[in-house]
ZADREN-381364 format. One line per field, with one value per residue (C-alpha): residue number from 1; x, y, z. Coordinates in pm, 1 decimal, always signed. Each point is the difference from the previous one (the first is absolute). Example, Ala and Ser with C-alpha at 12.3 -4.5 7.8 and 13.67 -1.06 7.14 Angstrom:
% ZADREN-381364
i (1  2)
c1 (+1230.0  +137.0)
c2 (-450.0  +344.0)
c3 (+780.0  -66.0)
END
This chain:
% ZADREN-381364
i (1  2  3  4  5  6  7  8  9  10  11  12  13  14  15  16  17  18  19  20  21  22  23  24  25  26  27  28  29  30  31  32  33  34  35  36  37  38  39  40  41  42  43  44  45  46  47  48  49  50  51  52  53  54  55  56  57  58  59  60  61  62  63  64  65  66  67  68  69  70  71  72  73  74  75  76  77  78  79  80  81  82  83  84  85  86  87  88  89  90  91  92  93  94  95  96  97  98  99  100  101  102  103  104  105  106  107  108  109  110  111  112  113  114  115  116  117  118  119  120  121  122  123  124  125  126  127  128  129  130  131  132  133  134  135  136  137  138  139  140  141  142  143  144  145  146  147  148  149  150  151  152  153  154  155  156  157  158  159  160  161  162  163  164  165  166  167  168  169  170  171  172  173  174  175  176  177  178  179  180  181  182  183  184)
c1 (+5255.8  -313.4  -195.4  -38.4  -303.8  -59.3  -276.1  -188.3  +84.7  -285.5  -123.3  +247.8  +300.0  -164.7  -102.3  +349.8  +166.6  -245.7  +74.5  +375.2  -34.6  -124.3  +259.5  +212.4  -73.0  -377.9  +37.7  +259.5  -219.8  -309.1  +197.7  +152.6  -347.9  -101.9  +314.0  -77.5  -352.7  +123.3  +261.5  -155.9  +180.1  +201.2  +28.2  +268.1  +233.5  +10.2  +155.7  -311.5  -228.9  -186.9  -64.4  -259.5  +0.8  +275.1  -158.8  -7.0  +378.0  +57.7  -202.6  +176.0  +338.3  -84.3  -141.5  +328.0  +206.3  -180.0  +80.0  +366.2  -18.5  -132.8  +290.6  -146.9  +125.5  -178.8  -309.3  +225.1  +47.3  -366.6  +9.8  +326.0  +91.1  +280.1  +178.3  +354.3  -112.8  -171.3  +155.7  -40.4  +155.4  -99.4  +71.8  +339.8  +128.1  +102.6  -116.3  -116.9  -20.2  -170.6  -247.6  +266.3  +152.5  -341.6  -112.6  +325.7  -45.8  -357.1  +116.7  +274.6  -256.9  -234.9  +281.5  +21.0  -356.7  -68.8  -358.7  -256.6  -192.9  +51.8  -291.6  -23.1  -136.3  -91.9  -24.8  +10.5  -46.8  +77.8  -104.2  +60.8  -83.1  +329.6  +177.1  -121.7  +157.3  -107.7  +153.6  -58.1  +165.0  +86.7  -49.6  +156.3  -130.0  +93.3  +327.7  +314.2  +345.1  +293.9  -233.5  -116.3  -350.0  -7.0  -268.0  +79.0  -133.2  +113.0  -113.0  -63.7  -38.7  -117.9  +1.1  -208.6  -4.5  -269.5  +137.7  -262.3  -325.3  +167.9  +163.9  +349.0  +226.9  +315.8  +140.1  -27.1  +179.9  -3.5  +195.6  +310.2  -14.8  +308.1  -99.4  -58.6  +320.6  +191.0  -141.4  +151.5)
c2 (-3735.3  +212.0  +14.8  +358.7  +126.2  +328.4  +219.8  +291.9  +330.7  +241.2  +220.7  +159.5  -50.7  +181.9  +282.5  +22.9  +8.6  +269.9  +205.9  -36.7  +138.7  +330.5  +276.0  +106.9  -102.5  -38.6  -353.6  -93.1  +130.4  -185.7  -318.8  +30.6  +22.6  -317.9  -177.7  +103.9  -138.1  -329.4  -41.6  -137.5  -31.0  +220.8  +331.6  +131.8  -274.0  -0.9  -347.6  -130.2  +78.4  -305.9  -37.4  -277.5  -30.7  +3.3  +303.9  +185.4  -50.9  +90.0  +320.5  +92.2  -48.8  +248.2  +246.1  -37.0  +53.0  +331.5  +95.6  -80.5  +241.7  +262.5  -61.8  -248.5  -361.5  -100.9  -152.0  -263.7  -163.9  -98.6  -170.4  -193.0  -315.0  +78.8  -330.3  -39.8  -172.5  +307.4  +179.5  +314.8  +25.4  +359.7  +260.2  +78.3  -328.6  -143.0  -308.6  +91.0  -319.7  -34.5  +235.5  +235.6  +57.8  +37.5  +248.0  +198.0  +24.1  +129.4  +256.1  +108.9  +33.5  +195.1  +243.0  +78.3  +141.9  -73.3  +124.0  -105.0  -323.3  -364.9  -196.7  -370.4  -52.2  -326.9  -188.6  -379.9  -211.4  -363.3  -118.0  -321.0  -91.7  +128.9  +187.2  +255.6  +192.3  +327.5  +139.9  +333.2  +298.7  +262.5  +342.7  +295.1  +344.5  +348.0  -105.1  +209.4  -160.9  +237.6  +293.2  -144.0  -130.6  -378.2  -232.7  -362.1  -334.5  -322.4  -357.7  -119.8  -334.6  -17.2  -317.2  -27.5  -271.9  -81.8  +32.2  -120.9  +151.4  +298.7  +61.2  +156.0  +98.7  -210.7  +113.4  +300.4  +10.0  +282.5  +98.1  +208.8  +376.4  +194.2  +310.0  -214.8  -200.6  +327.5  +81.3  -315.6)
c3 (-702.5  -14.5  -324.9  -118.0  -185.3  -183.0  +136.1  -150.0  +162.4  +61.4  +279.1  +237.6  -229.1  -289.8  +230.6  +147.8  -342.2  -110.5  +310.2  -44.5  -352.8  +140.7  -23.7  +296.2  +352.5  -41.8  -132.5  +261.4  +281.6  -121.8  -59.8  +346.5  +152.7  -184.0  +119.6  +357.2  -32.8  -142.1  +272.4  +314.1  +328.4  +231.9  -185.7  +238.0  -128.2  -381.5  -4.6  +179.5  -296.1  -119.1  -371.5  -16.0  -380.4  -259.0  -163.9  +332.9  +28.5  -367.1  +30.5  +323.7  -170.0  -276.9  +252.5  +192.7  -319.9  -45.3  +357.8  -71.8  -296.7  +242.9  +240.0  +251.3  -1.3  +323.3  -171.6  -163.0  +340.4  +4.0  -339.3  +9.5  +187.6  +243.3  -60.2  -129.6  -320.8  -152.5  -296.4  -206.7  -346.6  -69.6  -265.7  +155.4  -149.3  +338.7  +188.3  +350.9  +204.6  +338.5  +166.6  +138.8  -345.7  -165.6  +266.2  -34.3  -378.2  +24.6  +257.6  -242.4  -281.8  +229.5  +80.5  -373.7  +17.5  -365.3  +19.9  -255.9  +4.1  -88.7  -140.9  -73.0  -353.9  -171.8  +328.1  -10.4  +311.1  +76.5  +346.1  +188.6  +356.7  +143.5  -282.7  -249.9  -287.4  -156.3  -316.7  -167.4  -157.8  +260.1  -151.4  +179.1  -90.7  +117.7  +163.6  +27.0  -7.4  +41.1  -65.6  -332.4  -75.1  -32.6  -130.6  +87.3  -128.5  +164.6  -40.8  +352.8  +174.6  +361.0  +207.8  +317.3  +264.7  +248.6  +352.3  +243.3  -128.5  -168.9  -336.6  +2.2  -286.4  -27.5  -336.8  -232.2  -335.8  -255.2  -306.6  +50.9  -43.7  -113.3  +206.6  +309.9  -50.4  -6.8  +348.5  +162.3)
END
């Protein structure tokens, strides 16, 4: 088993969180540009993106979450492992197991076009040689659910695995949300 060690988070992550806090699409657009810069590899195939550090993958995940809010789930393919052992326990209260189920859920959420932004606050990072965990509070601002404004706060745990030389998300777990559970 790999020993995990906490690391201090500065630099790109702080910038990304600051950008995501901007109102409307300005933060999402800036965060998306950062995620594109961090992702190396074949840009015509999102799944070919290479996140060389745990923080690159973490930042790309939150940029992708904001794209989901804007109606586009495609960036998630670059962040997640496409193996059958991945899982997403999201705010809808369901367990989505395997890449196909996880991908389908993010596409369903994107179709809701919630708008707004999601920022990761109070980030904590534990990194080993082949697994890493990030925890934070996901704060959603400016969203609309069923035509009503919604401000969301979820405790979140993200697990990443090193696949070859790249970090990929293998698990995402948030608190349940009554408005999101109602959308199942």
